[in-house]
C-alpha positions as CSV (number, residue, x, y, z in Angstrom):
1,M,27.6,31.8,-15.1
2,V,25.5,32.2,-12.0
3,L,21.8,33.2,-12.1
4,K,21.6,35.0,-8.8
5,D,18.0,36.1,-9.4
6,E,16.8,32.5,-9.0
7,D,18.0,32.5,-5.4
8,V,15.8,35.3,-4.4
9,V,13.0,34.1,-2.1
10,F,9.5,35.1,-3.0
11,E,6.9,35.4,-0.2
12,P,3.3,36.6,-1.0
13,V,2.2,39.6,1.2
14,R,-1.6,39.4,0.5
15,K,-4.0,38.3,3.2
16,N,-5.6,34.9,3.1
17,V,-2.8,33.5,0.9
18,G,-3.1,29.7,0.7
19,L,-6.7,29.6,2.0
20,V,-9.6,28.2,0.1
21,P,-11.9,31.0,-1.1
22,D,-15.5,31.1,0.1
23,G,-17.8,29.2,-2.1
24,V,-15.2,26.8,-3.4
25,K,-15.7,23.2,-2.3
26,E,-13.1,21.8,0.0
27,T,-11.4,18.7,-1.5
28,W,-9.1,15.9,-0.3
29,V,-6.7,14.7,-3.0
30,V,-5.1,11.3,-3.5
31,V,-2.5,10.4,-6.1
32,G,-1.8,6.9,-7.2
33,H,-0.7,4.4,-9.8
34,F,-1.4,0.7,-10.5
35,L,1.3,-1.9,-10.4
36,T,1.1,-2.9,-14.0
37,S,2.8,-2.2,-17.3
38,K,-0.5,-2.4,-19.2
39,V,-2.5,0.6,-20.4
40,V,-5.2,1.5,-17.9
41,K,-8.5,2.6,-19.5
42,V,-9.3,5.7,-17.5
43,E,-13.1,5.8,-18.1
44,Y,-13.7,2.2,-17.2
45,M,-11.3,2.3,-14.2
46,S,-13.1,5.4,-12.9
47,Q,-16.5,3.6,-13.1
48,V,-15.2,0.5,-11.3
49,M,-13.4,2.3,-8.5
50,A,-16.3,4.7,-7.9
51,S,-18.6,1.7,-7.7
52,V,-16.4,-0.1,-5.2
53,W,-15.6,2.9,-3.0
54,Q,-19.1,4.4,-3.2
55,P,-18.1,7.8,-1.8
56,V,-20.9,9.7,-0.2
57,K,-20.0,13.0,-2.0
58,G,-18.5,11.5,-5.1
59,V,-15.0,11.3,-6.5
60,Q,-13.4,12.8,-9.6
61,I,-10.7,10.8,-11.3
62,S,-8.3,12.2,-13.9
63,E,-5.1,11.0,-15.5
64,L,-2.0,13.2,-14.9
65,Q,0.2,11.1,-17.1
66,P,0.3,7.4,-18.2
67,N,-0.6,5.3,-15.2
68,L,-0.6,8.2,-12.7
69,F,-4.0,9.3,-11.5
70,L,-5.5,12.0,-9.4
71,F,-8.5,11.1,-7.1
72,V,-10.3,14.1,-5.8
73,F,-12.8,13.5,-2.9
74,Y,-15.3,16.0,-1.5
75,H,-15.6,14.5,1.9
76,K,-12.7,13.7,4.3
77,T,-14.2,10.3,5.3
78,D,-14.3,9.2,1.7
79,M,-10.6,9.7,1.3
80,Q,-9.9,8.1,4.7
81,G,-11.8,5.0,3.7
82,V,-9.8,4.6,0.5
83,L,-6.4,5.0,2.4
84,E,-7.3,2.9,5.4
85,E,-9.3,0.0,3.9
86,G,-7.0,-0.8,1.0
87,P,-5.1,-2.0,-0.8
88,W,-7.5,-1.7,-3.8
89,S,-7.0,-3.1,-7.2
90,F,-8.2,-2.7,-10.8
91,E,-8.2,-5.9,-12.9
92,N,-6.1,-7.5,-10.1
93,N,-3.5,-4.8,-10.3
94,T,-2.7,-3.2,-6.9
95,L,-3.3,0.5,-6.5
96,V,-0.4,2.3,-4.7
97,C,-1.7,5.7,-3.5
98,R,-1.0,8.5,-1.0
99,Q,-2.7,11.7,0.1
100,V,-1.5,14.9,-1.6
101,C,-0.8,17.3,1.3
102,D,-1.2,21.1,1.0
103,G,1.6,22.7,-0.9
104,V,2.8,19.5,-2.5
105,L,2.6,18.7,-6.2
106,P,1.1,15.3,-7.1
107,D,4.1,14.5,-9.2
108,D,6.4,14.9,-6.1
109,V,4.5,12.3,-3.9
110,V,6.6,9.2,-3.5
111,L,4.6,6.1,-4.5
112,N,6.7,3.1,-3.5
113,F,4.8,1.7,-0.5
114,V,1.5,-0.1,-0.1
115,D,-0.3,-0.5,3.2
116,M,-1.6,-4.0,3.8
117,W,-3.0,-6.1,6.6
118,V,-0.7,-9.1,7.3
119,Q,-1.8,-12.2,9.3
120,L,0.9,-13.7,11.6
121,H,0.4,-17.4,12.0
122,D,2.1,-19.8,14.4
123,L,3.1,-17.2,17.0
124,P,4.0,-19.0,20.2
125,L,2.5,-18.1,23.6
126,G,4.3,-15.2,25.3
127,Y,5.3,-13.6,22.0
128,T,2.1,-11.8,21.1
129,S,2.5,-8.5,22.9
130,D,2.1,-5.2,21.0
131,V,5.8,-4.5,21.3
132,I,6.7,-7.8,19.6
133,L,4.0,-7.4,16.9
134,E,5.4,-4.0,16.1
135,Q,8.9,-5.5,15.8
136,I,7.6,-8.1,13.4
137,G,5.8,-5.4,11.4
138,N,9.2,-3.6,11.0
139,F,10.7,-6.9,9.9
140,I,8.1,-7.3,7.1
141,G,8.2,-3.6,6.2
142,T,7.2,-0.5,8.3
143,F,4.8,-1.1,11.1
144,V,1.6,1.0,11.0
145,K,-0.7,-0.4,13.7
146,C,-2.2,-3.5,15.3
147,D,-5.6,-4.8,14.9
148,D,-7.2,-4.1,18.3
149,R,-10.6,-5.7,17.6
150,F,-9.8,-8.8,19.6
151,T,-7.7,-7.3,22.4
152,G,-7.8,-9.4,25.5
153,A,-8.8,-12.6,23.8
154,P,-7.1,-15.5,25.6
155,W,-6.0,-17.3,22.4
156,R,-6.1,-16.4,18.8
157,T,-5.2,-18.5,15.7
158,F,-3.4,-15.6,14.2
159,Y,-2.7,-11.9,14.8
160,Q,-3.2,-9.0,12.3
161,I,-0.9,-6.0,11.8
162,R,-1.0,-3.2,9.3
163,V,2.3,-2.9,7.5
164,S,3.6,-0.5,4.9
165,I,5.4,-2.7,2.3
166,L,8.0,-1.5,-0.2
167,V,6.7,-2.7,-3.6
168,A,10.3,-2.8,-5.1
169,R,11.2,-5.7,-2.7
170,P,9.9,-9.3,-2.6
171,I,7.2,-9.9,0.0
172,K,8.4,-12.0,3.0
173,R,7.0,-15.5,3.4
174,R,8.0,-16.2,7.0
175,M,10.3,-15.3,9.8
176,K,12.5,-17.5,12.1
177,L,11.8,-16.5,15.6
178,V,14.4,-17.1,18.3
179,K,12.6,-17.7,21.7
180,R,14.0,-17.1,25.1
181,D,15.3,-20.6,25.5
182,K,17.2,-20.2,22.1
183,I,14.9,-22.6,20.4
184,T,13.7,-21.3,17.0
185,C,10.3,-21.6,15.3
186,W,8.8,-20.3,12.1
187,V,6.2,-17.5,12.0
188,T,4.3,-17.6,8.7
189,F,2.7,-14.6,7.0
190,K,-0.5,-14.3,5.0
191,Y,-1.4,-11.1,3.2
192,E,-4.9,-9.8,2.9
193,R,-5.9,-8.3,-0.4
194,L,-2.7,-9.5,-2.0
195,H,-3.3,-9.0,-5.7
196,N,-1.1,-9.9,-8.7
197,F,2.3,-11.1,-7.6
198,C,5.1,-13.4,-8.9
199,F,5.4,-16.9,-7.5
200,F,9.1,-16.9,-8.5
201,C,10.6,-13.5,-7.5
202,G,7.9,-12.5,-4.9
203,L,7.4,-9.0,-6.4
204,M,3.9,-7.4,-6.7
205,G,2.9,-6.1,-10.1
206,H,3.4,-9.1,-12.4
207,S,2.8,-12.9,-12.5
208,H,5.4,-15.6,-13.0
209,R,4.2,-16.1,-16.5
210,F,5.7,-12.7,-17.4
211,C,8.8,-12.8,-15.2
212,L,12.1,-12.9,-17.1
213,K,13.9,-14.4,-14.1
214,A,11.3,-17.2,-13.9
215,R,11.8,-18.0,-17.6
216,E,15.5,-18.1,-17.3
217,A,15.4,-20.3,-14.2
218,G,14.1,-23.2,-16.2
219,I,12.3,-24.9,-13.3
220,L,8.7,-26.1,-12.8
221,V,6.1,-23.8,-11.2
222,D,5.8,-26.3,-8.3
223,Q,9.4,-25.5,-7.4
224,Y,8.9,-21.7,-7.2
225,P,9.5,-20.3,-3.7
226,Y,6.2,-18.4,-3.5
227,R,2.7,-20.0,-3.5
228,I,-0.9,-18.9,-3.6
229,D,-1.3,-19.6,0.1
230,L,0.4,-16.3,0.8
231,R,-3.0,-14.8,0.1
232,A,-5.1,-14.7,3.3
């Protein structure tokens, strides 16, 4: 059986379709969830996040479904600050969030990446150009941008890049860099605002105390491959 009527395209013919009516406040909407299996208390979380963000025109937070929240802002810069200055957390659980674009349902927004600032340590001289930094960012995840606050400085102890990291994969600890003379060296990573993560499997969203793989491994915590020094 074929339902041909469902294939018919509907296009509204009225004027001003899709526009915000006069008198209605323009809003900027973000959808997100926290990397946790625990129940998030909406009222308490709303108070905490509003206190941290301090939006100039306020924010309205509602729960769409368990651990999926809608953040409605009434000024564009409030939303931009949340998206660009994160990642944020509630009770040490990372918030994964994205803007809801016009015409998109919040449930359809893919929430599998978190944008973070990553510090690159032990980069050798001659390997600190923006092109190489972008390539390193794509090695870690997906490169977003460089930190240009110290452009032109003759020497820096580390470099910062903004990277979009897939939360379903372990975070990377370091990278073996092959120099022009074929000699290799290690470039180590430190993550700013790295919240709850597992010292055994390297995934964000849980600690090694609640990791099944860590329990089955039967080794001491000191032998786990990830350590607290990944936090910048």
